[in-house]
C-alpha positions as CSV (number, residue, x, y, z in Angstrom):
1,M,8.6,48.7,42.9
2,R,5.2,48.6,41.3
3,F,3.0,45.6,42.1
4,V,5.7,44.2,44.5
5,W,2.9,42.2,46.2
6,F,2.7,39.9,43.2
7,W,6.5,39.3,43.4
8,T,6.0,38.4,47.0
9,F,3.3,35.9,46.1
10,W,5.5,34.3,43.4
11,H,8.5,33.9,45.7
12,W,6.2,32.3,48.3
13,S,4.7,29.9,45.7
14,T,8.1,28.8,44.3
15,E,9.7,28.3,47.7
16,S,6.7,26.4,49.1
17,F,6.7,24.1,46.1
18,R,10.5,23.4,46.5
19,S,10.0,22.6,50.2
20,A,7.1,20.2,49.3
21,A,4.5,22.4,51.1
22,L,2.6,22.7,47.8
23,L,1.9,19.7,45.6
24,R,1.4,21.5,42.2
25,S,4.1,23.6,40.5
26,P,3.9,27.4,40.8
27,L,2.7,27.7,37.1
28,Q,0.3,24.8,36.9
29,G,-1.2,25.6,40.2
30,V,-1.0,29.4,40.0
31,A,-4.7,29.9,40.7
32,S,-4.9,27.7,43.8
33,H,-1.6,29.0,45.1
34,W,-2.8,32.6,44.8
35,D,-6.1,31.7,46.6
36,E,-4.1,30.1,49.4
37,W,-1.7,33.1,49.7
38,Y,-4.4,35.7,49.3
39,R,-6.6,34.2,52.0
40,H,-3.9,33.2,54.6
41,E,-0.6,34.8,53.9
42,T,-1.1,38.4,52.9
43,S,-0.3,41.3,55.2
44,E,-2.6,44.2,55.8
45,S,-0.5,46.5,53.6
46,E,-0.5,44.0,50.8
47,R,-4.3,43.7,50.9
48,Q,-4.6,47.5,50.8
49,A,-2.3,47.7,47.8
50,I,-4.3,44.9,46.0
51,D,-7.6,46.6,46.8
52,A,-6.2,49.9,45.5
53,V,-5.5,48.4,42.1
54,G,-8.8,46.7,42.0
55,A,-10.8,49.9,42.7
56,N,-9.8,51.5,39.5
57,V,-10.2,50.0,36.0
58,F,-7.2,51.9,34.7
59,E,-5.0,50.4,37.4
60,Q,-6.4,47.0,36.7
61,R,-5.3,47.3,33.1
62,R,-1.9,48.6,34.1
63,F,-1.5,45.5,36.2
64,I,-2.5,43.2,33.3
65,C,0.0,45.0,31.0
66,W,2.8,44.8,33.6
67,L,2.1,41.1,34.3
68,A,2.1,40.2,30.6
69,R,5.0,42.4,29.4
70,H,7.4,42.5,32.4
71,W,6.7,39.9,35.0
72,A,6.1,37.1,32.5
73,R,9.5,37.8,31.0
74,E,11.5,38.2,34.2
75,A,9.9,35.4,36.3
76,R,11.0,32.1,35.0
77,W,10.1,28.5,35.9
78,R,12.3,25.6,34.9
79,D,14.4,28.1,32.9
80,E,11.4,28.8,30.7
81,Q,9.6,32.1,30.0
82,L,6.2,32.1,31.6
83,P,3.0,32.4,29.5
84,G,1.4,35.5,30.8
85,R,-1.9,34.8,29.0
86,F,-2.3,31.5,30.9
87,V,-1.6,33.1,34.2
88,L,-4.1,35.9,33.6
89,A,-6.8,33.3,32.6
90,Q,-6.2,31.3,35.8
91,L,-6.2,34.3,38.1
92,S,-9.4,35.6,36.5
93,R,-11.3,32.8,38.3
94,V,-10.2,33.5,41.9
95,A,-10.6,36.4,44.3
96,P,-10.2,39.3,44.0
97,F,-9.6,39.1,40.2
98,D,-12.9,37.4,39.6
99,K,-14.5,40.8,40.5
100,W,-12.2,42.9,38.4
101,T,-13.7,44.3,35.2
102,A,-10.5,44.2,33.3
103,F,-10.2,40.4,33.8
104,E,-13.6,39.7,32.2
105,K,-12.3,38.6,28.8
106,Y,-9.6,36.3,30.3
107,R,-12.3,34.2,31.9
108,T,-13.3,32.7,28.6
109,T,-10.2,33.1,26.5
110,Y,-6.4,32.9,26.5
111,A,-6.3,35.6,23.8
112,A,-4.0,33.2,21.9
113,H,-6.1,32.4,18.8
114,G,-5.2,29.6,16.5
115,V,-6.6,27.9,13.4
116,A,-10.3,27.2,13.9
117,A,-11.6,23.6,13.9
118,I,-14.8,22.6,12.1
119,V,-16.7,20.4,14.5
120,L,-20.4,19.8,13.7
121,N,-23.1,19.6,16.3
122,E,-25.2,16.5,16.4
123,E,-27.6,16.6,13.4
124,S,-26.2,19.9,12.1
125,D,-26.1,20.4,8.4
126,G,-23.3,23.0,8.6
127,E,-23.9,26.2,10.6
128,A,-21.7,29.2,11.2
129,A,-21.3,28.2,14.8
130,D,-19.7,24.9,13.8
131,V,-16.5,26.7,12.9
132,R,-15.1,26.8,16.4
133,P,-12.2,29.0,17.4
134,V,-9.3,27.1,19.0
135,E,-6.7,28.7,21.3
136,A,-3.3,27.2,22.0
137,L,-0.7,27.8,24.7
138,A,2.4,25.9,25.8
139,L,3.5,25.4,29.4
140,P,6.7,23.9,30.8
141,L,5.9,20.2,31.4
142,D,6.2,19.1,35.0
143,D,7.7,15.7,35.6
144,D,5.1,15.0,38.3
145,A,2.1,16.6,36.5
146,A,-1.0,14.5,36.5
147,A,-2.1,16.0,33.1
148,G,-0.7,14.7,29.8
149,T,1.4,16.4,27.2
150,V,-1.7,17.8,25.5
151,V,-4.6,19.1,27.6
152,A,-8.1,19.8,26.3
153,D,-9.6,22.9,28.0
154,G,-13.4,23.6,27.6
155,F,-14.1,20.4,25.6
156,Q,-13.8,16.7,25.9
157,I,-11.9,14.4,23.4
158,D,-10.1,11.2,23.4
159,S,-6.5,11.8,24.5
160,G,-5.2,9.5,21.8
161,D,-6.5,11.9,19.1
162,L,-4.6,14.8,20.8
163,N,-1.4,12.8,21.1
164,T,-1.6,11.7,17.4
165,A,-1.9,15.4,16.4
166,R,1.1,16.2,18.6
167,R,3.2,13.5,17.1
168,A,2.3,14.8,13.6
169,A,3.4,18.3,14.7
170,L,6.8,16.8,16.0
171,S,7.3,15.2,12.6
172,L,6.7,18.5,10.8
173,L,9.3,20.1,13.0
174,N,12.0,17.5,12.5
175,G,11.1,14.3,10.8
176,K,9.5,12.8,7.7
177,G,6.9,15.6,7.7
178,L,9.6,18.2,7.5
179,L,11.4,16.4,4.6
180,I,8.1,16.3,2.7
181,F,7.6,20.1,3.3
182,L,11.2,20.9,2.2
183,S,10.8,18.7,-0.9
184,L,7.6,20.6,-1.8
185,W,9.1,23.9,-1.1
186,T,12.2,23.1,-3.3
187,L,9.9,22.3,-6.2
188,I,7.3,25.1,-6.0
189,G,8.3,27.3,-3.1
190,E,9.2,31.0,-3.4
191,R,12.8,32.0,-2.7
192,P,13.8,35.0,-0.6
193,Y,15.5,36.7,-3.6
194,P,15.4,40.5,-3.9
195,R,13.7,41.7,-7.1
196,Y,16.9,42.7,-8.8
197,L,18.4,39.2,-8.2
198,R,15.3,37.5,-9.6
199,L,15.6,39.5,-12.8
200,L,19.3,38.8,-12.9
201,L,18.8,35.0,-12.5
202,A,16.0,35.0,-15.1
203,A,18.3,36.9,-17.6
204,G,21.0,34.4,-16.8
205,W,18.9,31.4,-17.8
206,I,17.8,33.1,-20.9
207,G,21.4,33.8,-21.7
208,V,22.3,30.1,-21.3
209,V,19.5,29.2,-23.8
210,A,20.7,31.9,-26.2
211,L,24.2,30.5,-26.1
212,M,22.9,27.0,-26.7
213,V,20.9,28.1,-29.7
214,R,23.9,30.0,-31.1
215,L,26.1,26.9,-30.9
216,L,23.4,24.6,-32.4
217,V,22.1,26.7,-35.3
218,G,24.5,29.6,-35.7
219,P,27.5,29.8,-38.1
220,D,30.6,27.8,-37.2
221,P,32.3,29.8,-34.4
222,G,35.8,28.7,-35.5
223,D,38.3,29.9,-33.0
224,Q,35.6,31.5,-30.9
225,L,34.2,28.0,-29.9
226,V,36.4,27.8,-26.8
227,T,35.2,31.3,-25.7
228,L,31.5,30.6,-26.3
229,E,31.6,27.2,-24.5
230,T,33.6,28.7,-21.6
231,L,31.0,31.4,-21.2
232,L,28.2,28.9,-21.5
233,F,29.6,26.5,-18.9
234,A,30.5,29.3,-16.4
235,L,27.1,31.0,-16.7
236,W,25.3,27.7,-16.2
237,S,27.5,26.7,-13.3
238,V,26.9,30.0,-11.5
239,L,23.2,29.7,-11.9
240,V,23.1,26.1,-10.7
241,V,25.4,26.8,-7.7
242,T,23.3,29.8,-6.7
243,S,20.1,27.9,-6.9
244,L,21.4,24.8,-5.0
245,A,23.3,26.9,-2.4
246,T,20.2,29.0,-1.7
247,A,17.8,26.1,-1.4
248,G,20.3,24.0,0.5
249,A,21.2,26.7,3.0
250,L,17.6,27.5,3.7
251,A,16.7,23.8,4.0
252,I,19.6,23.0,6.3
253,N,18.8,26.0,8.5
254,A,15.1,25.0,8.7
255,W,16.1,21.4,9.6
256,L,18.4,22.6,12.4
257,M,15.9,25.1,13.8
258,G,13.2,22.5,13.5
259,R,15.2,20.1,15.5
260,E,15.7,22.6,18.2
261,M,12.0,23.5,18.3
262,R,11.2,19.8,18.4
263,K,13.4,19.3,21.4
264,R,11.8,22.2,23.2
265,M,8.3,21.1,22.3
266,E,9.0,17.7,23.8
267,T,9.4,19.5,27.2
268,L,6.2,21.4,26.9
269,Q,2.6,20.8,27.7
270,I,0.2,22.0,25.0
271,R,-3.1,23.4,26.2
272,L,-5.9,23.6,23.6
273,R,-9.0,25.6,24.4
274,M,-12.3,25.4,22.6
275,N,-15.3,26.8,24.5
276,G,-18.7,25.3,24.4
277,G,-18.3,22.1,26.5
278,L,-18.4,19.9,23.4
279,S,-17.6,16.2,23.5
280,V,-15.6,15.7,20.3
281,H,-15.9,12.2,18.7
282,G,-13.6,11.1,15.9
283,G,-10.4,12.7,14.7
284,S,-11.7,15.1,12.1
285,A,-10.2,18.1,14.1
286,G,-6.8,16.5,14.0
287,L,-5.3,18.8,11.3
288,A,-6.5,21.9,13.2
289,F,-5.0,20.6,16.5
290,C,-1.7,19.7,14.8
291,L,-1.3,23.3,13.4
292,N,-2.3,24.8,16.8
293,D,0.3,22.6,18.5
294,L,2.9,24.1,16.3
295,L,1.7,27.6,17.0
296,A,1.8,27.0,20.7
297,A,5.3,25.7,20.5
298,Y,6.3,28.7,18.5
299,R,4.8,31.2,21.0
300,S,6.8,29.7,23.8
301,H,10.1,30.1,21.9
302,P,9.7,32.5,19.0
303,H,13.4,33.4,18.8
304,V,14.3,29.9,17.7
305,A,12.0,29.9,14.6
306,N,12.9,33.5,13.8
307,R,16.5,32.3,12.9
308,S,15.1,30.4,10.0
309,W,13.5,32.2,7.0
310,L,11.2,29.3,6.2
311,W,9.9,28.9,9.8
312,E,9.7,32.6,10.5
313,R,7.6,33.2,7.4
314,F,5.3,30.3,8.2
315,F,4.7,31.2,11.8
316,R,4.3,34.9,11.0
317,R,1.6,34.1,8.5
318,L,0.0,31.5,10.8
319,R,-0.4,34.1,13.5
320,R,-2.1,36.5,11.0
321,A,-4.2,33.7,9.6
322,S,-5.5,32.4,12.9
323,D,-8.7,34.6,12.8
324,A,-9.6,33.7,9.2
325,W,-8.5,30.1,8.6
326,A,-10.3,26.9,9.5
327,A,-9.2,23.3,9.1
328,T,-10.6,19.8,9.1
329,G,-9.2,16.4,8.4
330,I,-8.1,13.2,10.3
331,I,-4.4,13.2,10.7
332,S,-2.0,10.3,11.3
333,A,1.2,10.4,13.4
334,E,3.1,10.7,10.1
335,G,1.1,13.7,9.0
336,K,-1.1,12.1,6.4
337,V,-4.5,13.7,6.1
338,D,-7.5,11.3,5.7
339,H,-11.0,11.9,4.4
340,V,-13.9,13.3,6.5
341,V,-17.6,14.1,5.8
342,L,-17.0,17.4,4.1
343,E,-20.1,18.9,2.5
344,P,-21.7,20.2,5.8
345,K,-18.3,21.6,6.9
346,I,-17.8,23.5,3.7
347,R,-21.3,24.9,4.2
348,A,-20.4,25.9,7.7
349,C,-17.4,27.8,6.5
350,L,-19.5,29.6,3.8
351,R,-22.0,30.6,6.4
352,N,-19.3,31.9,8.8
353,S,-18.4,35.4,7.6
354,A,-15.0,35.3,9.4
355,V,-13.6,32.4,7.4
356,T,-11.7,33.2,4.2
357,D,-9.6,30.0,3.8
358,V,-10.2,26.4,4.7
359,L,-7.8,23.4,4.8
360,T,-9.3,20.1,3.9
361,P,-8.3,16.6,2.9
362,W,-7.8,15.9,-0.8
363,Q,-11.4,15.3,-1.6
364,R,-13.6,16.1,-4.6
365,E,-16.1,18.1,-2.5
366,A,-13.3,20.6,-1.7
367,R,-12.6,21.6,-5.3
368,Q,-12.6,25.3,-5.7
369,S,-15.2,25.3,-8.5
370,L,-17.7,23.3,-6.3
371,I,-17.1,25.7,-3.3
372,D,-17.7,28.7,-5.5
373,A,-20.9,27.2,-6.8
374,A,-22.1,26.5,-3.3
375,A,-21.1,30.0,-2.2
376,A,-23.5,31.5,-4.8
377,T,-26.5,29.9,-3.0
378,T,-25.2,30.2,0.7
379,R,-25.7,33.4,2.6
380,P,-23.1,34.1,5.4
381,V,-24.5,34.7,8.9
382,R,-23.3,38.0,10.4
383,R,-23.7,39.4,13.9
384,T,-26.8,41.4,14.5
385,A,-27.1,44.4,16.7
386,P,-29.4,44.6,19.7
387,T,-32.9,46.0,19.1
388,G,-32.9,49.8,18.9
389,E,-29.3,50.2,17.7
390,M,-28.4,51.4,14.3
391,V,-27.0,48.8,11.9
392,F,-24.8,49.9,9.0
393,G,-25.1,48.0,5.7
394,F,-22.4,47.8,3.1
395,A,-22.7,46.6,-0.5
396,S,-19.9,44.2,-1.4
397,A,-18.9,41.7,-4.0
398,Q,-19.7,38.0,-3.5
399,R,-17.5,36.6,-0.8
400,R,-15.1,33.8,-1.8
401,V,-13.8,31.1,0.5
402,R,-10.5,29.6,-0.8
403,S,-10.0,25.9,-0.5
404,H,-6.6,24.3,0.2
405,R,-6.7,20.5,-0.3
406,C,-4.0,18.5,1.5
407,R,-2.8,14.9,1.3
408,H,-0.2,15.6,3.9
409,A,0.0,18.2,6.7
410,A,3.2,19.6,5.0
411,Q,0.9,21.0,2.3
412,S,-0.9,23.0,4.9
413,I,2.4,24.7,5.8
414,I,2.9,25.5,2.1
415,A,-0.7,27.0,2.0
416,I,-0.5,29.0,5.2
417,G,3.0,30.2,4.6
418,D,1.9,31.2,1.0
419,F,5.1,29.5,-0.3
420,A,3.6,28.3,-3.6
421,S,4.7,30.4,-6.5
422,K,3.7,29.7,-10.1
423,S,6.6,31.8,-11.4
424,Q,9.1,29.8,-9.3
425,L,7.6,26.5,-10.4
426,A,7.9,27.7,-14.1
427,T,11.5,28.8,-13.4
428,N,12.4,25.5,-11.8
429,I,10.9,23.5,-14.7
430,F,12.7,25.7,-17.2
431,A,16.0,25.5,-15.3
432,L,15.7,21.7,-15.0
433,A,15.0,21.3,-18.7
434,V,18.1,23.5,-19.5
435,T,20.2,21.5,-17.0
436,V,19.2,18.2,-18.6
437,V,20.3,19.5,-22.0
438,M,23.5,20.8,-20.5
439,A,24.2,17.4,-18.9
440,L,23.9,15.9,-22.4
441,A,26.3,18.5,-23.7
442,L,28.9,18.3,-20.9
443,P,31.0,15.6,-22.7
444,D,31.3,17.7,-25.8
445,I,32.1,20.8,-23.7
446,R,34.7,18.8,-21.8
447,N,36.5,17.8,-25.0
448,V,36.8,21.4,-26.0
449,L,37.7,23.0,-22.7
450,R,39.8,20.1,-21.2
451,P,40.9,18.1,-24.2
452,P,42.7,14.8,-23.6
453,A,46.4,14.3,-24.3
454,P,47.4,13.4,-27.8
455,P,47.0,9.7,-28.4
456,R,49.5,7.1,-29.7
457,A,48.7,4.9,-32.7
458,M,48.8,1.2,-31.7
459,S,47.7,-2.2,-32.9
460,P,45.5,-3.8,-34.0
461,G,45.6,-2.9,-37.6
462,S,43.0,-3.9,-40.2
463,P,43.1,-7.6,-41.3
464,S,41.9,-6.5,-44.7
465,P,44.0,-4.7,-47.4
466,Y,40.9,-2.8,-48.4
467,Y,40.3,-1.2,-45.0
468,L,42.5,1.1,-42.9
469,W,42.3,0.9,-39.1
470,V,43.7,3.8,-37.0
471,S,43.7,2.4,-33.5
472,L,44.5,5.0,-30.8
473,D,45.6,4.6,-27.2
474,T,42.9,6.9,-25.5
475,E,40.1,6.7,-23.0
476,R,38.1,9.4,-24.8
477,P,37.8,8.2,-28.4
478,E,34.9,10.6,-29.1
479,A,37.4,13.5,-28.8
480,F,39.4,12.6,-32.0
481,K,39.0,11.9,-35.7
482,A,41.5,10.7,-38.3
483,A,42.1,12.3,-41.7
484,L,43.9,10.5,-44.6
485,E,45.8,12.6,-47.2
486,S,47.3,10.6,-50.1
487,G,48.1,10.9,-53.7
488,F,47.1,7.3,-54.4
489,W,44.1,6.8,-52.1
490,S,41.0,9.0,-51.9
491,N,41.2,11.4,-49.0
492,R,38.9,10.5,-46.2
493,R,37.9,11.5,-42.6
494,A,36.6,9.1,-40.0
495,N,35.6,9.5,-36.3
496,V,37.3,7.5,-33.7
497,I,34.9,5.0,-32.1
498,A,35.3,2.5,-29.3
499,Y,34.8,-1.1,-30.6
500,G,34.4,-4.2,-28.4
501,G,34.9,-7.9,-29.2
502,A,38.1,-9.8,-29.9
503,D,39.6,-7.0,-31.9
504,G,38.3,-4.4,-29.5
505,S,40.0,-1.0,-29.6
506,S,39.3,2.7,-30.0
507,R,39.8,3.3,-33.7
508,A,38.8,5.0,-36.9
509,E,37.9,2.8,-39.8
510,M,38.3,3.9,-43.4
511,R,37.6,2.0,-46.6
512,L,40.5,2.4,-49.0
513,S,39.6,3.4,-52.6
514,R,41.9,4.6,-55.3
515,H,42.0,8.3,-56.2
516,R,40.4,9.1,-59.5
517,R,43.3,11.4,-60.3
518,E,46.4,9.6,-58.9
519,T,49.5,11.7,-58.5
520,T,51.6,8.6,-57.6
521,I,51.7,4.9,-58.2
522,D,53.0,4.2,-54.6
523,E,50.2,2.4,-52.7
524,E,51.8,3.3,-49.4
525,D,51.9,7.0,-50.1
526,G,49.9,9.1,-47.6
527,I,49.8,10.7,-44.1
528,V,47.1,10.0,-41.5
529,W,46.5,13.0,-39.3
530,I,45.0,12.8,-35.8
531,E,42.7,15.8,-35.3
532,R,40.7,17.0,-32.3
533,R,37.0,16.6,-32.9
534,R,34.7,19.5,-31.9
535,T,31.0,18.9,-31.4
536,F,28.0,20.2,-29.5
537,L,24.9,18.1,-29.0
538,G,25.4,16.3,-32.3
539,R,26.5,19.3,-34.3
540,E,29.9,18.8,-35.9
541,F,32.1,21.8,-36.2
542,Q,35.3,22.3,-38.2
543,P,38.1,20.0,-36.9
544,G,40.4,21.4,-34.2
545,E,44.1,21.3,-34.0
546,R,46.1,18.3,-35.5
547,V,47.8,16.5,-32.6
548,G,49.6,13.7,-34.4
549,S,50.5,12.2,-37.8
550,Y,51.5,8.8,-39.0
551,P,52.8,7.5,-42.4
552,L,50.3,5.2,-44.1
553,S,52.9,2.6,-44.4
554,Y,53.4,2.5,-40.6
555,L,49.7,2.0,-40.0
556,T,49.2,-0.6,-42.7
557,G,52.1,-2.5,-41.3
558,L,50.5,-2.8,-37.8
559,R,48.2,-5.6,-39.0
560,H,51.2,-7.8,-39.5
561,E,52.6,-7.5,-35.9
């Protein structure tokens, strides 16, 4: 077995810790444990095998690859996969690895880059070096560990600021912060629709509007009204259900996966590394630390986030953005982003040629127009080659740093994940407007597609001989109208309306006036027909079927009962 001596060391370390011979856990104390084992416990053959690896740079690199790709996955501590980058960084400082050339880069970095923090030096007016790379790793949290849940490596900062950023990250995973993110995404966020489905949905909404216009301004559909309104309601229902089901399923899945990631993050120790030995005062790096806490938690359990489309997209783009994004802003435990001194920090981003995007609080100084104006007068600082070496120059267009202003950390997730979509926002507004109109039309559609049962005429009748009341026993009076046909009285139609008061009822009221060309002298001659009323958003169509008829004499006699 290749590098069996390292497995021997790991077994010795874990068993010594379980027997209380070592005070620190095998992971947290990997460097000191290795030093102890290497100096006092190794056999002659193990030392020869270690020296053979160290004598060749190629073998050193093979050992690093093996440790990161195989050993870190197979060797587990507290049922957690081990962070190979952390182990390499710790081992790089002890013998014999401190002499190995291949370990050189691990002495100053975890190779786990995150979002850069903008931290100004004292009296700095905004230099490229003020954009400081931040690295983030997560380790299993030991119950007896002296360090806290968030550890600063390479810089000094008040632990309260780190813990506040951690609580904000927990809220974004499963709390109020996640609810705000999901609300924003529902409103403006892109959906994972394939192109053909996007076109189909757009055509569907256009079809709904076309049917509405047909019903509102087209010719009377007659017998086709039921068909048109059935098609309209079915098409609108399918579109609404598809939209709500997609958004709801993705949001619920993100909530469940976020809850699982939060539980796992609560058992982790986050290590943030920022080289330079700075003493950071104030909480202006809080937003950057919050995002890096999320990235560290993801790196420890990527399979959990990958089961959610929203989280997978955000973390995938966060990994890619780590070399080009910077952030500043004081963050609260709830995720709110407060103002900071911004002008020199914007200047620092403009002078740093690696920065393409910057996350800031919602301040006037971070408006894109102001940043573009400042970029025209600010020259980025690039690395220079040592004297005597050739330097290549390239002509390029003016560099642009994009600003993403945030009132809440949830907006930074929207920005990094590139969820915001103008076309989706326009579609949502259009669909909402159409849905509001449909909601207003639903009572009319219901009366056509699911008409109420034929009503029965009932008292009260009109107390005046000059008016006819047609009172009906129905809970949906707007679905009916009454039509009078008589040879003595003028023919009339009236809608059934619900009236309140002492004589309250659902009735149609008609004023009786004699026919100009009477065909009879009988005042009680006539039939009152009950017809189904068909409307759409105020437009009156031709009456529907007749569902009842009553002699005029019967209805006029009701007022005496």
